[in-house]
N, C-alpha and C positions, 0 to 999 in steps of 0.2 A: 742135504739131499733128502729126497723122499722116496720110499719104495711102496708100491701098491701091488696087491695081488688081485688079478682080474679073473673071476670065475666064469668060464666060457659057457657052461650049460645054463647057469642061473642068470647070466648077463648082469652081474653086479660087481662093484668094486669095493674091496675092503682095504682100508688104510692100514698099512703095516708099520711103517716108520714115519715119524713126523718131526720136523724141526721148525722153529718159528719163522726162520727166514724164507721158507718155501711154503708156508701154510696158506692155502686158498689162492695159489698163484693162477690156477685155472679151475674151472668147475669140474666136478666128477663126470658130468655128462660129456663135456668136451674131451676130457681125458679118455673116457670110454671110447669115443669115436676115433681118437687117434690110435688107441691100442688095436681096435678092430681094423683100422687102416693098415697097421703093421702086419697083422695076422693075414689079412686078405692078400697083401702084396708080398707076403713071406719075407718081410724085412726084420732084421734083428735090432735096428735102431732107427730113430726118426728125429729130425731137427724141426722145431716148431717155435717161431717167434723167440729165438734166443734160448730155448729150452732143449735139452737132449733127453729123449725117451729111449731107454735101452732095455731090452728083454734080458733079464739075468738068469731066469730059470723057466723051463717049459715042463708042464705036467699034463697028464691026460685031460684034466678038467680045468686047468688054470695056468696062468703065466704070471711071473713076478716081474714087475716093470720098475726100473729105477728112473726117477725124474731128477735131473740136475740142471744147473745153470751153466751155459757155455761162456767162454770169455767174451763172446760177441754180445752178450747181454749188457756188458758195460757200455757198449755203443748205443744200445737201445735206451738205457737210462740217460745217457748223454743227450740223445735226440729228444727224449721227453723233456729234459731240462731246457733245451733250446726252444722247444715248442712253447713252454711256459713263458719264457722271455719274449718270444715272438708275439704271442697273443696279448701279453701284458702291454707291450709296446703299442699294439693296435688300439687297446683301450685307452692308454695314456694319450695317444694322438686325439682320440675323441674328446677326452677331457680338455686338452689344450685348445682344440678347435672351438669348442663351446665356450670356454673361458674367454677366448679372444673375441667371440661374438658378443659375449655378455658385457664386455667393456664398452661396446659401441652403443648400448641401450641402457636406459634407466631400469633399475630393478623394480618393475611393476608387474601387473598381471600379464602383460604382453611377453615378458621374458620367462614366465613360469615354466613353460615347456622345456626351455633350454636349461634352466636350473635343475629341473627334475632329471633331465638326461645326465647332467653332471653327477648328481647323487647316485643314479642307477649305475653308472659306469664305475664310480668309486666303490660301491657295494660289491659289484661284480669282481673287481680286482681283488678285494679281500677274500671273496668266495673262492676264486681261482687259487690264491695262495694257500688257503686252508686245504683245498681239495688235492692239490698236486704236490705240494711239498711233503705231504704224508703218503703220497701215492707212489707205489713202486711195483713194477712187473705185474700189472693188471690186478692189483690187490685192492679189493674194496674195503678200505679201512674206515671210510666215512659212513655215517648212518644212512640206511636205506629208508627213504620216505616216499609217500604217494604225492604225485603232482600232475598237473595238466600239461600235455604236450603243447597246447596252444599258449599256455602261460609262459612256458620256457621260450618259445619262439617270440612272443610279444616282448619279453625282457631283452632278448638279443636284438630285436629290431629297434627297441628304444635306444639301445647303445649305439646302433649303427644309423640312426635316423639322419644325422648330419650328412653322412656319406651318401645316403640315398638321395637326399635333397640336392646336395652339391653336384651329384652326377646325373640328376634328373631321371632317376629310375623309379618306375611305378611298381608297386607291390600288389599282387593279387593272391588272396586267400581262397583255397578250396578245401574246406574241412567237412568231413562227414559229421552228421549230428550224433550226439550221445556217445562220443568216444570215451571209454573208461579212463580212469586215472592210471598213470604209469608208475610202477614201483622200481626205484633204483637210486643211485647216487646222483642227486640233482646236478651237482657241479660238473660231473664228467659228461653227462648228456648235454648240458647247457654249453659246455666248452666245445663239444663236437659239432653241435648245430651252429654255433658262432663261426667256427672255422669254415663250414660249408657255405654260410651266408657271405662271409668275407670273400671266399673264392668266387661266388656268383657275382658280387659287386665288382671285383677286380677283373672279371672276364671282359668287361667293357673297356679296359684300359688300352688294349691293342686293337679295338674294333675300328676298322677303316671304312665301314659302310654306314652311312647316315640312316638311322631308323629309330623308332620308338624303343626305349629300353624297358623291358618288363621282366620281373622275377616272379615266378609263380611258386607258391608253396602249397603242396597238397598233403592231406593226412587222412587215412582211414584205418579201420581196425577190422581184421579178420582173425579171430581167435586161433592161435595165441599171439599172432604177430601184429605189431603196430607198423604201418608203412608210411614213411614220410618222404616226399619227393621235393627236390629243389631244382627248379627249371629256369634257365636263363636263355636269352637270345643274343648272347655276347659273341666273342671272337671264336669260341670253340677250341677244340684240342685236336691236333693232328693225330692220325692213326698211329704214327710212330711213337708219339709221346703217350698215347692212351694206355699202352701196355705198361708204362713206367710210373703212372701218377701216384700209385700207392707205395712205391719203393721209398724207404727212408733216405732223405738227402736229395731226392730228385725234385728239381724246380725249374721252371722256365722264366721265373720272375727275377728281375734284377736284384731286388732286395729280399727275395724269399730264402727260406732255409730248408724247404722240402720236408717239414715235419708234420704240418697240419693234417693232410689227408692220410698219411701213414698212422698218425695218432687216432684219427677217427675210425679207421679200419680196426685197429686194436681194441678200442672201446666197444665198437659194435659187435665184434666177434665175442667179446666177453659177456655180451647179453644174448648169446646164442643167436646171433643175427648175421646179416651180410650187407654189404654195400656194393652197389653196381653203378656203372657209369656208361652212358652212351653220349657220343658227341660227334659233331661234324664241323669242320673248319668253316668259319664265317657264318655259321647258322646257330650255334649255341650248344649247351650241354644239359644233361639230365642226370642228377645224382639221386639214386633211390636207396633209402635206408630201411631195413627190416630188422626190428628188435623185439625181444620179449621181456616182460616184466620179471623182476627178481621175486618170484613168489606171487 
């Protein structure tokens, strides 16, 4: 468990106790906002993503807050593990589909794109394994690097190219010029975007209206936020389900596990961000992600 003393007048947090199993489970900025939320609402405790924040001591100029893991956090870790397997299965499906196609054609320049897709998917599987098997309770244990948002999306689309072609889905890019590089754990951001793209592709599975299928990806930067939008004109989500899409375990898909969007939300919030959704049945959905670089 960790205890933090928050100084009200100077609005800063001093780490008092620390143990390795809880180190960096959430940023000090996020912790500060949750402490303020407790003070403003006059609460003595707060539950947040499997963590319990409890005020142990109040003084005139400070409060001492204990941060501990609730038993429900075990379910969060289990859901993260299910999400790993779910997305690895999606990638393995891509490998298998492309391998099947490869058998039909001689290995020459005409099949180079398919071969490249196989290698990209294989590298991505390895990247996911490294990122997530070491990843627990929103802890950034991997190296923070600088990378292009467009580069991340291009890599995801290369993996999903077969599914886009198979489903006759057109992709439209709308990127602002001169977007700066993003700093963060590449594997986590990549996996979050991949889940959102898979969600957009699968939105056409239950579409009963014949129309052109288009996925639009937009990106622009307004300091300090990067805003990325994923827009589809698929089957959409009912208003009843809309309020549940980020809940762990909730899914309307026959083979879904309800982890993808919940995981995305957790990662986005760890980057001082937010994810919003708007949707209309039989018209499509818009997912908007706003995130900040790590430094």
